[in-house]
C-alpha positions in Angstrom: -244.9 -27.9 114.3 -246.0 -27.3 117.9 -244.3 -25.3 120.6 -245.6 -28.1 122.8 -248.5 -30.4 123.2 -251.6 -29.5 125.1 -250.3 -31.6 128.0 -247.3 -29.4 128.7 -248.7 -28.3 132.0 -249.3 -31.8 133.2 -246.5 -34.1 132.1 -247.5 -36.7 134.7 -250.4 -37.5 132.4 -247.8 -38.8 129.9 -250.3 -39.1 127.2 -250.3 -37.8 123.6 -253.2 -37.4 121.2 -252.4 -38.0 117.6 -254.5 -38.5 114.5 -252.6 -41.3 113.0 -254.4 -44.4 112.2 -253.8 -47.7 114.0 -253.0 -51.0 112.3 -255.2 -53.9 113.0 -254.1 -57.1 114.7 -255.5 -59.1 111.9 -253.8 -57.3 109.0 -250.6 -55.9 110.3 -247.7 -57.4 112.3 -247.1 -54.0 113.7 -250.2 -54.4 115.8 -250.2 -58.1 116.4 -246.8 -58.0 117.8 -247.1 -54.7 119.4 -248.3 -55.1 122.9 -247.3 -58.5 124.3 -247.8 -59.8 127.8 -250.4 -61.8 129.5 -254.1 -62.5 129.9 -256.5 -65.2 131.1 -259.2 -67.1 129.3 -262.8 -66.7 130.2 -263.3 -70.3 131.0 -262.5 -69.8 134.6 -265.0 -68.6 137.2 -265.4 -65.1 138.5 -262.7 -65.7 141.1 -260.1 -66.1 138.4 -258.8 -62.5 138.3 -255.2 -63.2 137.3 -254.5 -61.3 134.2 -251.9 -62.9 131.9 -248.8 -64.9 132.6 -245.7 -63.6 134.3 -242.3 -64.2 132.9 -240.7 -66.3 135.6 -237.0 -66.2 136.5 -235.5 -69.7 136.7 -233.3 -70.4 139.7 -232.4 -67.9 142.4 -231.8 -64.4 141.5 -230.0 -61.7 143.4 -232.8 -59.2 143.9 -230.7 -56.7 145.8 -229.6 -55.0 142.7 -232.6 -55.8 140.6 -233.5 -52.2 140.1 -230.4 -51.8 138.0 -230.9 -55.1 136.2 -232.4 -54.1 132.8 -233.7 -57.6 132.2 -235.4 -57.9 135.6 -233.3 -60.9 136.7 -233.9 -62.7 133.4 -230.7 -64.6 132.5 -230.5 -65.4 128.7 -228.0 -65.6 126.0 -230.5 -64.4 123.4 -234.2 -64.0 122.9 -234.2 -67.6 121.5 -234.2 -68.7 125.2 -237.5 -66.9 125.9 -240.7 -68.9 125.5 -243.4 -67.1 123.6 -247.1 -67.8 124.6 -249.3 -69.4 122.0 -252.4 -67.4 122.8 -252.7 -63.8 121.6 -254.3 -62.8 124.9 -251.2 -63.9 126.7 -249.0 -61.7 124.6 -250.4 -58.4 125.6 -248.1 -56.2 127.7 -249.5 -53.6 130.2 -253.0 -52.3 129.9 -254.1 -54.3 133.0 -257.4 -52.3 133.3 -258.2 -52.7 129.6 -257.5 -56.5 129.7 -259.6 -56.9 132.7 -262.5 -55.1 131.0 -262.0 -57.2 127.8 -262.1 -60.4 129.9 -265.4 -59.4 131.6 -266.9 -58.1 128.3 -266.1 -61.4 126.6 -267.7 -63.3 129.3 -270.8 -61.1 129.6 -271.0 -60.2 125.9 -270.7 -56.4 126.5 -269.6 -53.7 124.1 -266.4 -51.8 124.7 -265.1 -48.4 123.6 -261.3 -48.0 123.8 -259.8 -44.5 123.6 -256.1 -43.9 123.5 -253.0 -43.2 121.4 -252.3 -45.3 118.3 -250.1 -48.3 118.8 -251.1 -49.1 122.4 -252.9 -52.4 121.7 -256.6 -51.6 120.9 -257.0 -53.8 117.9 -254.9 -56.5 119.5 -257.2 -56.6 122.5 -260.2 -56.7 120.2 -258.8 -59.7 118.4 -257.9 -61.3 121.7 -261.6 -61.0 122.8 -262.7 -63.0 119.7 -260.4 -65.8 120.9 -262.1 -65.7 124.3 -265.7 -66.1 123.0 -267.2 -69.6 122.6 -267.1 -71.0 119.1 -270.0 -73.5 119.4 -272.6 -70.7 119.0 -271.5 -69.9 115.4 -274.1 -70.0 112.6 -274.2 -70.2 108.8 -276.5 -67.9 107.0 -278.3 -68.9 103.7 -280.3 -66.6 101.4 -283.1 -68.3 99.3 -285.0 -67.2 96.3 -288.5 -65.9 97.2 -290.9 -67.2 94.5 -293.6 -64.8 95.7 -291.4 -61.7 95.5 -287.9 -62.0 94.0 -286.9 -58.6 95.5 -287.3 -59.9 99.0 -285.1 -63.0 99.4 -285.6 -65.3 102.4 -283.0 -65.8 105.1 -282.3 -69.0 107.0 -279.7 -69.6 109.7 -278.3 -73.1 110.4 -275.6 -74.5 112.7 -272.0 -73.9 111.7 -270.9 -76.2 108.9 -274.5 -77.1 107.8 -274.7 -74.3 105.2 -272.2 -76.0 102.8 -274.0 -79.3 103.1 -277.3 -77.7 102.2 -275.9 -75.8 99.2 -274.1 -79.0 98.0 -277.3 -80.9 98.3 -279.2 -78.3 96.3 -276.5 -78.3 93.7 -276.5 -82.1 93.4 -280.3 -82.0 93.0 -280.1 -79.3 90.3 -277.3 -81.3 88.6 -279.5 -84.4 88.4 -282.5 -82.3 87.1 -280.2 -80.7 84.4 -278.9 -84.1 83.4 -282.5 -85.4 82.8 -283.4 -82.2 81.0 -280.3 -82.5 78.8 -280.9 -86.1 78.0 -284.5 -85.3 77.1 -283.3 -82.3 75.0 -280.9 -84.4 72.9 -283.6 -87.1 72.3 -286.0 -84.4 71.0 -283.3 -82.8 68.9 -282.3 -86.2 67.4 -286.0 -86.9 66.6 -286.5 -83.5 64.9 -283.3 -83.7 62.9 -284.1 -87.3 61.9 -287.6 -86.3 60.8 -286.3 -83.4 58.7 -283.7 -85.6 57.0 -285.7 -88.7 56.3 -289.3 -87.7 56.0 -289.5 -83.9 55.3 -286.1 -83.8 53.6 -285.6 -80.1 54.9 -282.2 -80.2 56.6 -282.1 -76.4 57.2 -285.5 -76.4 58.8 -284.5 -79.3 61.0 -281.3 -77.5 62.2 -283.3 -74.3 62.9 -285.9 -76.3 64.9 -283.1 -78.0 66.9 -281.6 -74.6 67.8 -284.9 -73.4 69.0 -285.3 -76.5 71.1 -281.8 -76.1 72.6 -282.4 -72.5 73.6 -285.8 -73.3 75.1 -284.2 -76.0 77.3 -281.3 -73.8 78.3 -283.6 -70.9 79.2 -285.9 -73.2 81.2 -282.9 -74.6 83.2 -282.2 -71.2 84.7 -285.2 -71.5 86.9 -283.7 -74.7 88.3 -280.4 -73.0 89.1 -282.3 -70.1 90.8 -283.4 -72.6 93.5 -279.8 -73.1 94.7 -279.5 -70.9 97.9 -276.7 -68.4 98.3 -274.4 -69.3 101.2 -274.0 -65.8 102.6 -271.9 -66.6 105.6 -270.0 -69.7 106.3 -268.3 -70.4 109.6 -267.2 -73.9 108.9 -263.5 -73.0 108.8 -263.6 -70.7 111.8 -261.5 -72.0 114.7 -262.5 -69.1 116.9 -265.4 -66.6 117.0 -265.3 -64.2 114.1 -263.3 -61.0 114.2 -264.1 -58.4 111.6 -262.2 -55.2 111.2 -264.5 -52.6 109.7 -262.1 -49.6 110.2 -262.8 -47.1 107.4 -265.4 -49.4 105.8 -267.9 -47.8 103.4 -271.6 -48.4 103.8 -271.7 -51.5 101.6 -268.8 -53.2 103.3 -270.1 -52.4 106.7 -273.9 -53.0 106.3 -274.0 -55.4 103.4 -274.9 -54.7 99.8 -276.8 -56.1 96.7 -274.7 -56.1 93.5 -276.0 -54.3 90.5 -277.3 -56.5 87.6 -277.1 -54.9 84.1 -279.3 -57.7 82.7 -282.5 -57.3 84.6 -284.9 -59.0 82.2 -285.1 -61.4 79.3 -284.1 -64.4 81.3 -280.5 -63.3 81.5 -280.8 -61.6 84.9 -279.0 -63.0 88.0 -281.5 -64.0 90.7 -281.6 -61.3 93.4 -280.7 -63.7 96.2 -277.4 -64.5 94.4 -276.4 -60.9 94.3 -276.7 -60.4 98.1 -273.4 -59.6 99.8 -272.9 -59.8 103.6 -271.5 -56.8 105.5 -269.0 -56.8 108.3 -271.8 -56.6 110.9 -273.2 -59.9 109.5 -269.8 -61.6 109.2 -269.2 -60.7 112.9 -272.3 -62.5 114.1 -271.5 -64.2 117.4 -268.1 -62.6 117.3 -266.4 -59.2 117.5 -266.8 -56.2 115.2 -263.9 -53.8 115.6 -264.1 -50.3 114.3 -261.1 -48.0 114.8 -261.4 -44.3 114.3 -265.1 -44.7 114.8 -265.7 -41.0 114.2 -264.7 -41.4 110.6 -267.8 -43.4 109.8 -270.5 -41.1 108.2 -273.5 -40.3 110.3 -275.9 -42.5 108.4 -273.7 -45.5 108.8 -273.4 -44.8 112.5 -277.2 -44.6 112.8 -277.7 -47.9 111.0 -274.9 -49.5 113.1 -276.7 -48.3 116.2 -279.9 -50.1 114.9 -278.0 -53.3 114.3 -276.5 -53.2 117.8 -280.0 -52.7 119.3 -281.9 -55.3 117.2 -279.3 -57.9 116.7 -280.3 -58.3 113.1 -280.2 -56.1 110.0 -281.7 -56.5 106.5 -279.4 -56.2 103.5 -280.3 -53.8 100.6 -278.4 -52.1 97.8 -276.5 -49.1 99.1 -276.5 -47.3 95.8 -279.8 -45.6 94.8 -278.9 -46.0 91.1 -278.3 -49.8 91.4 -280.8 -52.5 90.7 -279.8 -53.8 94.1 -281.7 -50.8 95.7 -284.9 -52.6 94.8 -283.9 -55.7 96.8 -284.2 -56.0 100.6 -283.7 -59.3 102.3 -285.4 -60.5 105.4 -283.4 -59.5 108.6 -280.0 -61.1 108.7 -278.6 -62.0 112.2 -275.8 -59.7 113.4 -275.5 -60.4 117.1 -271.9 -59.1 117.5 -269.9 -57.5 120.3 -268.9 -54.0 119.2 -265.5 -52.7 120.0 -265.1 -49.0 119.0 -261.7 -47.4 119.2 -260.1 -44.1 118.5 -258.2 -41.1 119.8 -259.6 -38.5 122.1 -261.2 -36.7 119.3 -263.2 -39.8 118.4 -265.7 -39.0 121.2 -266.3 -35.5 119.9 -267.4 -36.5 116.4 -269.0 -39.8 117.4 -272.8 -40.1 117.1 -274.0 -39.5 120.7 -276.7 -42.1 120.5 -274.2 -44.7 119.3 -271.9 -43.9 122.1 -274.8 -44.1 124.5 -275.6 -47.6 123.2 -272.0 -48.8 123.8 -271.8 -47.1 127.2 -275.2 -48.3 128.3 -274.5 -51.9 127.4 -270.8 -52.1 128.0 -267.6 -50.3 129.1 -265.4 -47.3 128.2 -261.7 -47.7 128.6 -258.8 -45.2 128.3 -255.6 -46.9 127.1 -252.4 -46.1 129.0 -249.4 -44.7 127.2 -246.8 -45.7 129.8 -246.5 -48.3 132.6 -244.3 -48.4 135.7 -240.8 -49.7 135.2 -240.4 -52.8 137.4 -238.4 -56.1 137.0 -241.5 -58.1 135.9 -242.3 -55.5 133.2 -238.7 -55.5 132.0 -238.9 -59.3 131.6 -242.1 -58.9 129.6 -240.4 -56.4 127.4 -237.7 -59.0 126.7 -240.4 -61.4 125.8 -241.9 -58.8 123.5 -238.7 -58.7 121.5 -238.8 -62.5 121.3 -242.4 -62.3 120.0 -241.4 -59.8 117.4 -238.7 -62.0 116.1 -240.9 -65.1 116.1 -243.9 -63.4 114.4 -241.7 -61.9 111.7 -240.0 -65.2 111.0 -237.0 -63.7 109.2 -235.1 -61.8 111.9 -232.1 -63.1 113.9 -232.7 -63.3 117.6 -231.5 -60.5 119.8 -228.6 -60.7 122.2 -228.9 -59.8 125.9 -227.2 -56.5 125.3 -229.4 -55.7 122.4 -232.6 -56.3 124.5 -231.2 -54.1 127.2 -230.7 -51.3 124.7 -234.3 -51.7 123.6 -235.5 -51.4 127.2 -233.5 -48.3 127.6 -235.2 -46.9 124.5 -238.6 -47.8 126.0 -237.7 -45.8 129.1 -236.7 -42.9 127.0 -239.8 -42.9 124.8 -242.0 -43.0 127.9 -240.9 -39.5 128.7 -241.5 -40.1 132.4 -239.0 -41.2 135.1 -239.6 -44.8 136.2 -241.9 -45.7 133.3 -241.8 -47.6 130.1 -243.7 -46.7 126.9 -246.7 -48.8 125.9 -246.6 -47.6 122.3 -245.4 -51.0 121.0 -246.0 -50.4 117.4 -243.2 -47.8 117.2 -240.9 -50.0 119.4 -241.7 -53.0 117.2 -240.6 -51.0 114.2 -237.3 -50.4 115.8 -236.9 -54.2 116.5 -237.5 -55.0 112.9 -235.1 -52.3 111.6 -232.4 -53.6 113.9 -233.1 -57.2 112.8 -232.9 -56.2 109.2 -229.5 -54.6 109.7 -228.2 -57.7 111.4 -229.7 -59.9 108.7 -228.1 -57.8 105.9 -224.7 -58.4 107.6 -225.4 -62.2 107.7 -225.1 -62.3 111.5 -226.7 -65.0 113.5 -227.8 -62.6 116.2 -228.9 -59.0 116.4 -226.4 -57.0 118.5 -226.5 -53.8 120.5 -224.7 -51.9 117.7 -227.5 -52.9 115.3 -230.1 -51.4 117.7 -228.1 -48.2 117.9 -227.8 -48.0 114.1 -231.5 -48.8 113.8 -232.3 -45.8 116.1 -230.6 -43.5 113.6 -232.2 -45.2 110.6 -235.7 -45.4 111.9 -236.0 -41.7 112.7 -239.5 -40.3 112.2 -240.3 -37.9 109.4 -240.5 -35.2 112.1 -237.1 -36.1 113.4 -235.6 -35.9 110.0 -237.2 -32.6 109.3 -236.1 -31.2 112.6 -232.5 -32.3 112.0 -232.6 -30.8 108.5 -234.1 -27.6 110.0 -231.2 -27.3 112.5 -228.6 -27.9 109.8 -230.1 -25.3 107.4 -230.1 -22.8 110.2 -226.4 -23.5 110.8 -225.7 -23.1 107.1 -227.3 -19.7 107.0 -226.0 -18.7 110.5 -229.6 -18.2 111.7 -228.8 -19.9 115.1 -227.0 -17.6 117.5 -225.1 -19.6 120.1 -222.7 -17.1 121.5 -222.5 -13.5 122.6 -225.3 -11.3 124.3 -228.3 -9.9 122.5 -231.1 -7.6 123.8 -234.6 -9.0 123.4 -233.6 -12.3 121.8 -234.0 -15.8 123.4 -233.4 -19.3 122.1 -236.6 -21.0 122.8 -237.2 -24.8 122.4 -240.1 -26.5 120.8 -241.2 -30.0 119.7 -242.1 -31.0 116.2 -244.5 -34.0 116.1 -244.1 -36.3 119.0 -240.4 -37.0 119.3 -238.4 -34.2 117.7 -237.0 -31.0 119.2 -236.1 -27.7 117.5 -234.6 -24.4 118.5 -237.2 -21.7 118.1 -235.8 -18.1 118.6 -238.1 -15.5 120.1 -237.5 -11.8 119.6 -239.1 -8.9 121.4 -239.2 -5.2 120.7 -240.8 -2.3 122.7 -241.9 0.8 120.7 -244.0 3.9 121.4 -247.6 3.3 120.6 -249.8 5.6 118.6 -252.8 4.6 120.7 -253.4 2.4 123.7 -250.5 0.1 124.3 -250.9 -3.5 123.3 -249.0 -6.8 123.0 -248.6 -7.9 119.4 -247.4 -11.5 118.8 -246.6 -13.0 115.4 -245.6 -16.4 114.2 -248.9 -18.2 113.6 -249.7 -18.6 117.3 -252.5 -21.0 118.1 -255.0 -20.5 120.9 -253.0 -21.9 123.7 -249.9 -20.0 122.7 -251.9 -16.8 122.5 -253.2 -17.3 126.0 -249.7 -18.0 127.2 -248.6 -14.6 125.8 -251.4 -12.9 127.6 -250.4 -14.5 130.9 -246.8 -13.3 130.3 -248.1 -9.8 129.7 -249.7 -9.8 133.1 -246.3 -10.5 134.7 -244.6 -7.8 132.6 -247.1 -5.2 133.5 -246.7 -6.0 137.2 -242.9 -6.2 137.0 -241.9 -3.2 134.9 -241.1 0.1 136.5 -241.9 1.8 133.2 -245.3 2.8 132.1 -246.0 0.5 129.2 -249.6 1.6 128.7 -248.4 3.8 125.9 -246.0 1.3 124.4 -246.5 -1.6 122.0 -244.7 -4.8 122.9 -243.9 -6.8 119.7 -243.2 -10.5 120.1 -242.0 -12.6 117.1 -241.6 -16.4 117.0 -238.9 -16.5 114.3 -239.4 -19.0 111.5 -242.2 -20.9 113.3 -243.1 -22.7 110.1 -246.5 -23.5 108.6 -247.7 -25.4 111.6 -247.5 -22.4 113.8 -246.9 -22.5 117.5 -249.1 -24.4 119.9 -248.8 -24.9 123.7 -247.5 -22.7 126.4 -244.0 -24.0 126.9 -242.5 -20.8 125.4 -243.9 -18.7 128.3 -240.6 -18.2 130.1 -238.9 -17.5 126.7 -241.4 -14.8 125.9 -241.2 -13.3 129.4 -237.4 -13.2 129.3 -237.3 -11.6 125.8 -239.8 -8.9 126.7 -238.2 -8.1 130.0 -234.8 -7.8 128.3 -236.3 -5.5 125.7 -238.0 -3.3 128.2 -235.1 -3.0 130.6 -232.4 -2.9 127.8 -230.5 -5.8 129.4 -228.8 -8.3 127.1 -229.5 -12.1 127.2 -226.8 -14.8 126.9 -227.1 -16.5 123.5 -225.3 -19.7 124.5 -228.4 -21.0 126.3 -231.9 -22.1 125.5 -235.0 -22.5 127.6 -238.4 -24.1 127.9 -241.1 -23.8 130.5 -244.6 -22.7 131.2 -245.3 -19.7 133.4 -248.1 -18.9 135.8 -249.3 -15.3 136.2 -247.5 -15.2 139.6 -244.1 -16.1 138.0 -243.9 -19.8 138.9 -242.2 -22.0 136.2 -244.5 -24.9 135.5 -243.6 -28.3 133.9 -243.9 -28.9 130.2 -243.6 -31.9 127.8 -240.9 -33.1 125.5 -238.0 -31.8 127.6 -235.7 -34.7 126.5 -236.2 -33.9 122.8 -235.8 -30.2 123.4 -232.5 -30.6 125.3 -231.1 -32.8 122.5 -232.2 -30.2 119.9 -230.3 -27.5 121.9 -227.2 -29.7 121.9 -227.4 -30.3 118.2 -227.6 -26.5 117.6 -224.4 -25.9 119.6 -226.0 -24.4 122.7 -224.3 -25.4 126.0 -226.9 -24.5 128.6 -230.6 -25.4 128.8 -233.1 -24.0 131.4 -236.0 -26.4 132.2 -238.7 -26.5 134.9 -237.5 -28.1 138.1 -240.5 -30.4 138.0 -239.2 -31.8 134.7 -235.8 -33.0 136.0 -237.2 -36.5 136.5 -238.2 -36.7 132.9 -234.8 -36.0 131.4 -233.4 -39.1 129.6 -231.2 -37.7 126.9 -228.8 -39.9 124.8 -225.3 -40.4 126.2 -223.7 -38.5 123.3 -225.5 -35.3 124.5 -224.8 -35.6 128.2 -221.5 -33.9 128.1 -222.6 -31.3 125.5 -225.1 -29.4 127.6 -225.6 -28.2 131.2 -229.1 -28.6 132.4 -230.3 -25.9 134.9 -233.7 -26.5 136.6 -235.7 -23.5 137.8 -238.9 -23.0 139.6 -239.4 -19.2 139.3 -239.0 -16.5 136.6 -236.4 -14.7 138.8 -234.2 -17.8 138.6 -234.5 -17.8 134.8 -233.4 -14.1 134.7 -230.5 -14.8 137.1 -229.1 -17.4 134.6 -230.1 -15.9 131.3 -229.4 -12.1 131.7 -226.0 -10.7 131.2 -224.5 -7.8 133.2 -224.2 -8.3 136.9 -225.4 -4.9 138.2 -228.4 -4.6 136.0 -229.3 -8.2 136.3 -229.2 -8.2 140.1 -231.4 -5.1 140.3 -234.0 -6.7 138.0 -234.1 -10.0 139.9 -234.3 -8.3 143.3 -237.1 -6.1 142.0 -239.0 -9.1 140.6 -238.7 -11.0 143.8 -240.0 -8.2 145.9 -242.9 -7.5 143.6 -244.0 -11.1 143.2 -243.5 -11.9 146.9 -241.5 -14.9 145.8 -238.1 -14.1 147.4 -236.2 -17.4 146.8 -233.5 -18.2 149.3 -232.0 -21.2 147.5 -229.3 -21.2 144.8 -230.1 -21.5 141.2 -230.4 -25.1 140.2 -231.0 -26.6 143.6 -233.1 -29.7 143.7 -236.5 -29.4 145.3 -240.2 -30.0 145.0 -242.1 -29.0 141.9 -244.1 -25.8 141.9 -247.8 -25.8 142.1 -249.4 -25.9 138.6 -252.3 -23.8 139.8 
């Protein structure tokens, strides 16, 4: 659980860093249908800079009210009326910069590193690149027995489709040789048995001699079979350039391996060239190698991957030292691939610096956007995204116009920024599938708005479910105080995970110190939260008339949980609780608050305000104080709009005016704080205005 993310002080960034893995475009529909919009091919010249295909509006559209048209002027009865592009590259939504880079990288065969949150289209863009590469360069790779040294098989590359022909020709030749040997064997056996029966009259001796002859011929035929090459890589069935997802691959799967042979002598062994297995780097030859969470590869694998990128070829050997394959090492096998590395922000920290240098030196680095500006064209593409989800799933009923509009509203809400739509399409695609499943269970021909609303409740994340249970349990045990006045206690607000809010009470107590006074905070505070407490203490020292150098200020984050408290969005909560405890002035318990605080007393913007406000409403609180700069980010559900009053503030004095109880004492405190900070505010509490400086 976190009191807020590291980005609380800069919500305009709108980005979150998570550790969750990302599904691949090849293996998971969650990714292949996640980010859908438009993209060009590479066949055009350099002047072709148009990225993707727009969703056109047929006929004339009244554009005067287009800002309010959730479908951007698109007139449909259902998503069945929307045409879905055939090419994967034309199905990508947003990420204009990333798509432009992918296009250039495909044309110039450059490596790419994509960093960003899961579900924003990294693997889908990687697979789209494989479709942009020319197919005619593909090669088959054959591994031959080396008669001079069986532990060093020979490697040969041939044009695509020729490998199967060569192997078939060798098999046919071996079959003919075996037929001749078999025919000769039976003739010799017949002669031996005939001699033993007719002349020597020793039938047992004849049968024994025939068995020896049979085994000798069979043993000798193994040498003939060993001449058949091993078709290591076949691209005959490839319609596009190869795309290999090596996310989380172990060394053998990534770099190739040689199988262990328990029978290593006596004529029963398998020829070494037949035991060679291609790795993902070899299968991706002339195509794309995609590695998500690149930092999870061990250092040795990253070093060898770096060598493969630099040399364009890599020998295959057994990866286990205890295997007979460790004695085998082939000639270099081609691995001329385009590397696409992906991951979250932490991927760059744990990635081998030399590998990153190779990618950066011979390619591009791209940061994936989490949100995109909300405009009519983008809304039309979101409608097409829903149609793509339905088509790719193949079992969902198409969505009505109202259902698509509700999904676009949800995309706005999940963006967390005014005038933006989320680009985390994997999560949004999950909502589409849940809604479609609900409609399908009811045997309806179309998915309706009520199905989407029900899906939003059913598809709550684990964090949301935990947060709701947390709020209910606190109600059962009467741990949430939502009425009356209490000294030194404030209902703070926090976020759990990415999309769940909780009420986190903060209590403060001031007591005589037996030594130098200090600020003591408990509740498993993490580094950023500890720094926020120190910033608050600076304000308190400047603000208080009392000498607190000989007092201890105790701050407790009540029931913070195992995850502790991270972020600085509880700064105004801590400041209010401590000031209340020092001055012995009670705080209203029907309100909650969130906001960061500068050392001068300015209230700075935080993240997750929408989820925090909804958590306060669920807990029965009727007033929420938020930073004034965050008013544009509030997009709460309709059911909560009438339940809470939202009060934006820009200075700690405004927080105290709203939160403290007792007019005389409160007015004295606020006036004193204004005069001390030099921030005498002349506007009424809650007026609209510019956001405070985050400096």
